[in-house]
C-alpha positions as CSV (number, residue, x, y, z in Angstrom):
1,M,12.1,-30.4,28.8
2,A,12.4,-28.1,31.8
3,T,12.2,-29.9,35.2
4,A,11.3,-26.9,37.4
5,L,9.2,-29.1,39.7
6,R,12.0,-31.5,40.5
7,S,14.7,-30.7,42.9
8,T,16.5,-32.3,45.9
9,R,14.4,-30.2,48.2
10,A,11.1,-31.1,46.5
11,G,8.5,-32.5,48.9
12,P,6.2,-35.5,48.1
13,R,3.5,-33.3,46.6
14,D,6.1,-31.6,44.3
15,R,7.4,-35.0,43.2
16,R,3.9,-36.3,42.6
17,R,3.1,-33.3,40.4
18,A,6.4,-33.8,38.5
19,R,5.4,-37.5,37.8
20,L,2.0,-36.4,36.7
21,F,3.5,-33.9,34.2
22,Q,5.9,-36.5,32.9
23,R,3.1,-39.1,32.5
24,E,0.3,-37.1,31.1
25,I,1.8,-34.0,29.4
26,A,5.4,-34.7,28.4
27,P,4.6,-37.5,25.8
28,H,2.5,-35.0,23.8
29,L,5.0,-32.2,23.8
30,P,7.0,-33.2,20.6
31,A,3.8,-33.2,18.5
32,L,2.6,-30.0,20.2
33,E,6.0,-28.3,19.6
34,A,5.8,-29.2,15.9
35,E,2.3,-27.7,15.8
36,R,3.7,-24.6,17.5
37,A,6.4,-24.2,14.8
38,Q,3.9,-24.6,12.0
39,G,1.5,-22.1,13.7
40,R,4.3,-19.6,14.2
41,S,5.3,-19.9,10.5
42,R,1.7,-19.3,9.4
43,F,1.4,-16.4,11.9
44,I,4.6,-14.7,10.4
45,T,3.4,-15.4,6.8
46,T,0.0,-13.9,7.5
47,A,1.5,-10.9,9.3
48,T,3.8,-10.3,6.4
49,A,1.0,-10.5,3.9
50,F,-1.0,-7.9,5.7
51,A,2.0,-5.7,6.3
52,V,2.7,-5.6,2.6
53,G,-0.9,-5.7,1.3
54,I,-2.3,-2.9,3.4
55,P,0.1,-0.2,2.0
56,I,-0.6,-1.5,-1.5
57,L,-4.3,-1.3,-0.9
58,L,-3.9,2.2,0.5
59,G,-1.8,3.3,-2.5
60,V,-4.3,1.9,-5.1
61,L,-7.4,3.5,-3.5
62,W,-5.8,6.8,-2.4
63,P,-5.9,8.5,-5.9
64,L,-9.5,7.3,-6.4
65,D,-11.0,8.3,-3.0
66,R,-9.0,9.1,0.1
67,L,-11.9,8.3,2.5
68,W,-12.4,4.9,1.0
69,A,-8.7,4.3,1.0
70,V,-8.4,5.0,4.7
71,L,-11.6,3.0,5.5
72,G,-10.3,0.0,3.4
73,A,-6.9,0.1,5.2
74,V,-8.5,0.2,8.6
75,A,-10.8,-2.6,7.7
76,A,-7.9,-4.7,6.4
77,L,-5.9,-4.0,9.5
78,A,-8.9,-5.1,11.7
79,V,-9.2,-8.3,9.7
80,G,-5.5,-8.9,10.0
81,L,-5.4,-8.5,13.7
82,H,-8.5,-10.7,14.1
83,V,-6.8,-13.5,12.0
84,L,-3.5,-13.2,13.9
85,G,-5.3,-13.2,17.3
86,S,-7.4,-16.3,16.4
87,Q,-4.2,-18.2,15.4
88,Q,-2.6,-17.4,18.7
89,R,-5.8,-18.3,20.7
90,R,-6.2,-21.6,18.8
91,F,-2.7,-22.8,19.9
92,R,-3.2,-21.6,23.5
93,H,-6.5,-23.5,23.7
94,R,-4.6,-26.6,22.5
95,V,-2.1,-26.2,25.3
96,R,-4.9,-25.5,27.8
97,D,-6.9,-28.6,26.8
98,L,-3.7,-30.7,27.4
99,V,-2.5,-29.2,30.7
100,M,-5.7,-28.2,32.6
101,P,-6.9,-31.8,33.2
102,A,-3.6,-32.6,34.8
103,I,-3.7,-29.5,37.0
104,C,-7.2,-30.5,38.1
105,R,-6.0,-34.0,39.0
106,A,-3.0,-32.5,40.9
107,I,-5.3,-30.3,43.0
108,G,-8.0,-32.9,43.4
109,D,-11.8,-32.6,43.4
110,L,-11.7,-30.0,40.7
111,H,-13.3,-29.8,37.2
112,H,-12.3,-27.4,34.4
113,S,-14.4,-26.1,31.5
114,A,-14.5,-23.0,29.3
115,G,-17.0,-20.8,27.5
116,S,-19.8,-20.6,30.0
117,A,-20.3,-20.6,33.8
118,S,-23.8,-21.7,34.7
119,G,-23.0,-21.4,38.4
120,I,-22.6,-17.6,38.1
121,P,-25.9,-15.7,37.8
122,F,-24.4,-12.7,35.9
123,D,-27.7,-10.9,35.3
124,D,-28.8,-11.2,39.0
125,L,-25.4,-10.0,40.2
126,E,-25.6,-7.1,37.8
127,R,-29.0,-6.1,39.2
128,L,-27.7,-6.5,42.7
129,G,-24.8,-4.2,41.9
130,L,-21.9,-6.6,42.3
131,L,-21.2,-6.6,38.5
132,P,-21.2,-3.5,36.3
133,R,-23.8,-3.1,33.6
134,H,-22.8,-5.0,30.5
135,N,-24.2,-6.5,27.3
136,R,-21.1,-8.4,26.1
137,R,-19.7,-11.3,28.0
138,R,-16.7,-13.7,27.5
139,V,-16.1,-16.5,29.9
140,D,-12.7,-18.2,29.7
141,D,-11.6,-20.7,32.3
142,V,-14.2,-22.1,34.8
143,F,-13.3,-24.3,37.8
144,E,-15.8,-26.1,39.9
145,G,-15.1,-28.3,43.0
146,R,-15.1,-28.5,46.8
147,H,-12.6,-27.4,49.4
148,R,-13.0,-27.8,53.2
149,D,-16.5,-29.3,52.5
150,T,-17.4,-26.0,50.7
151,G,-18.6,-26.1,47.1
152,F,-17.4,-23.4,44.7
153,V,-17.3,-22.1,41.2
154,M,-14.5,-19.8,40.0
155,A,-14.8,-18.2,36.5
156,E,-12.5,-15.8,34.7
157,A,-14.6,-13.4,32.7
158,R,-14.4,-10.2,30.6
159,L,-17.5,-8.1,30.6
160,R,-18.0,-5.3,28.1
161,Q,-20.6,-2.6,27.4
162,R,-21.4,-1.7,23.8
163,S,-23.1,1.7,23.5
164,G,-25.8,2.2,20.8
165,G,-26.1,5.0,18.2
166,R,-24.1,6.0,15.2
167,R,-20.9,6.4,17.2
168,S,-21.2,3.1,19.2
169,R,-18.2,1.9,21.0
170,T,-17.3,-1.1,23.2
171,R,-15.4,-0.8,26.5
172,T,-14.4,-3.3,29.1
173,V,-16.2,-2.7,32.4
174,F,-14.8,-5.7,34.2
175,R,-12.0,-8.2,33.7
176,G,-11.0,-10.7,36.4
177,L,-12.3,-13.5,38.6
178,I,-15.8,-14.2,39.8
179,F,-16.3,-16.6,42.7
180,A,-19.5,-18.4,43.8
181,I,-18.9,-20.0,47.2
182,E,-21.4,-22.0,49.2
183,A,-22.7,-20.1,52.3
184,P,-23.3,-22.1,55.5
185,R,-27.0,-21.3,55.3
186,N,-29.6,-19.7,53.1
187,I,-29.5,-15.9,53.4
188,P,-33.1,-14.4,53.3
189,A,-31.9,-11.0,52.2
190,R,-30.0,-9.2,49.4
191,I,-26.6,-8.1,50.8
192,L,-24.0,-6.2,48.8
193,V,-20.5,-5.7,50.1
194,A,-19.2,-2.9,47.9
195,R,-15.8,-1.3,47.9
196,E,-15.3,1.9,49.9
197,A,-15.5,4.8,47.5
198,G,-15.0,7.9,49.6
199,A,-17.6,10.3,50.9
200,I,-18.9,11.5,47.6
201,G,-18.7,8.1,46.0
202,N,-20.5,6.4,48.9
203,C,-23.2,9.0,48.8
204,L,-23.8,8.5,45.1
205,K,-23.7,4.7,45.5
206,G,-26.2,4.8,48.4
207,W,-28.5,7.0,46.3
208,I,-28.4,4.6,43.4
209,N,-28.8,1.5,45.6
210,G,-31.8,3.2,47.2
211,F,-33.7,2.8,44.0
212,S,-33.3,-1.0,44.2
213,G,-34.5,-1.2,47.8
214,L,-31.0,-1.4,49.4
215,E,-29.9,0.8,52.3
216,R,-26.6,1.4,53.9
217,V,-25.8,-0.8,56.9
218,S,-23.1,0.4,59.3
219,L,-21.0,-2.1,61.1
220,P,-18.9,-1.7,64.3
221,H,-15.7,-2.8,62.6
222,P,-13.4,0.2,61.7
223,A,-11.0,-1.9,59.6
224,F,-13.8,-3.4,57.5
225,E,-15.5,0.0,57.1
226,A,-12.2,1.4,55.8
227,H,-12.4,-1.0,52.9
228,F,-16.1,-1.8,52.3
229,E,-19.6,-0.4,52.4
230,V,-22.5,-2.8,53.1
231,Y,-26.0,-2.4,51.5
232,S,-29.0,-4.6,52.1
233,D,-32.8,-4.8,51.9
234,D,-32.8,-6.3,55.5
235,P,-30.3,-4.6,57.8
236,A,-30.9,-7.0,60.7
237,V,-30.1,-10.0,58.5
238,A,-27.1,-8.2,57.1
239,R,-25.7,-7.4,60.5
240,D,-26.2,-11.1,61.5
241,T,-24.6,-12.4,58.3
242,V,-21.7,-9.9,58.1
243,G,-20.3,-10.7,61.5
244,P,-16.9,-10.0,63.0
245,G,-15.3,-13.1,61.6
246,F,-16.5,-12.4,58.1
247,C,-15.3,-8.8,58.4
248,D,-11.9,-10.0,59.5
249,A,-11.8,-12.3,56.5
250,M,-12.7,-9.6,54.0
251,V,-10.1,-7.2,55.4
252,A,-7.5,-10.0,55.1
253,L,-8.5,-10.5,51.4
254,A,-8.4,-6.8,50.7
255,E,-4.9,-6.5,52.2
256,A,-3.7,-9.5,50.3
257,H,-5.0,-8.0,47.1
258,E,-4.0,-4.4,47.7
259,G,-5.0,-2.1,44.8
260,Q,-7.7,-4.5,43.5
261,A,-11.3,-3.5,44.1
262,I,-12.7,-6.6,45.8
263,Q,-16.5,-6.7,46.2
264,G,-18.9,-9.4,47.4
265,A,-22.6,-10.2,47.7
266,F,-24.9,-12.8,49.4
267,R,-27.7,-14.2,47.4
268,L,-29.7,-17.2,48.7
269,K,-27.2,-19.9,49.7
270,W,-24.2,-18.5,47.9
271,F,-21.6,-15.8,48.6
272,Y,-20.2,-14.2,45.4
273,L,-16.9,-12.4,45.2
274,T,-15.2,-10.5,42.4
275,I,-11.4,-9.7,42.1
276,P,-10.4,-7.6,39.1
277,K,-7.3,-8.7,37.2
278,R,-5.3,-6.9,34.5
279,R,-4.2,-10.0,32.6
280,D,-5.5,-13.4,31.8
281,Q,-4.9,-15.3,35.0
282,F,-4.6,-18.8,33.6
283,R,-2.9,-18.3,30.2
284,L,-0.8,-21.1,29.0
285,G,1.5,-21.4,26.0
286,S,2.4,-19.1,23.1
287,L,3.3,-19.5,19.4
288,F,6.4,-17.5,20.2
289,R,7.6,-19.3,23.4
290,S,9.2,-22.7,23.5
291,L,7.4,-25.4,25.3
292,D,10.6,-26.2,27.3
293,G,9.3,-24.1,30.1
294,L,5.7,-25.5,30.1
295,E,6.2,-27.5,33.3
296,A,7.2,-24.4,35.3
297,E,4.4,-22.5,33.5
298,A,1.9,-25.2,34.6
299,E,3.1,-24.9,38.1
300,R,2.5,-21.2,38.1
301,V,-1.1,-21.7,36.8
302,L,-1.6,-24.4,39.4
303,Q,-0.8,-21.9,42.1
304,D,-3.1,-19.4,40.5
305,V,-6.0,-21.9,40.4
306,R,-5.5,-22.4,44.1
307,I,-6.5,-18.8,44.7
308,V,-10.1,-20.1,45.3
309,H,-8.8,-22.4,48.1
310,R,-7.0,-19.4,49.7
311,V,-10.2,-17.4,49.5
312,I,-12.2,-20.2,51.2
313,D,-9.4,-20.6,53.8
314,T,-9.6,-16.9,54.6
315,L,-13.4,-17.1,54.9
316,H,-12.9,-19.9,57.4
317,G,-10.7,-17.7,59.5
318,D,-7.2,-18.5,58.2
319,R,-4.9,-15.6,57.5
320,P,-3.6,-15.6,53.8
């Protein structure tokens, strides 16, 4: 197996992670590799069956009814893609269930789960304007713990909106990370830290937020104002909460994630933050990739998991 974490220059923490990998993960790799080979074989067999069967189905139905032939082929293709995707996801979940506990122990004071995030009030954050309107939700990896005496929840989620009517369609409205980070005190106001959207966009956003009782709050921080717009139902509380230090931290986060529309919100004793991502942040394993590189892959995911620590460090005044 690869030993990317071990080198003559590795520090004590690197060597500790390497020992953790060898003790908790490496013994299970031969069986997992055999499972991967079997899964890959089933994947190829299934893909071949659909690749051969769909043209045959189309050829049989076409002389009888062209519309039904096309619909049947499309339905068969959809079923095939779903079956193939489920086979790939099943193996990735097996790898995740093996590796994530070790990653959590390597970081310390961290718990991993999947499927739901009770610490993220999705509906409340949608009403506040932090999350877009959606009626489909998939929560993948969820991490809960403490860092610098600050509790947090970090969830990777995909939110989708399915329209009604005869021509209903489903589109992804958000994909990325959602953070819930303990605030130092209870905030007696609704505060939305929205991305800067230009003159027209800000005007439209202010008009929409006005219906929910939020008004635009100007702040004497040009760099912050270049990236964000603040809305609140209590401007005095908002100005007291979104102080110079917080503004500096949000600017640092925006610059560190250039091109990603970071937004935040205060609700009661929590600060929520969203960072859109184009890919699954914590994906591990593949039916078509050898497990020889799993140690290096686990190290990459470990560094990605620590993004919540970097966010908290920045909010405490550290530069990323």
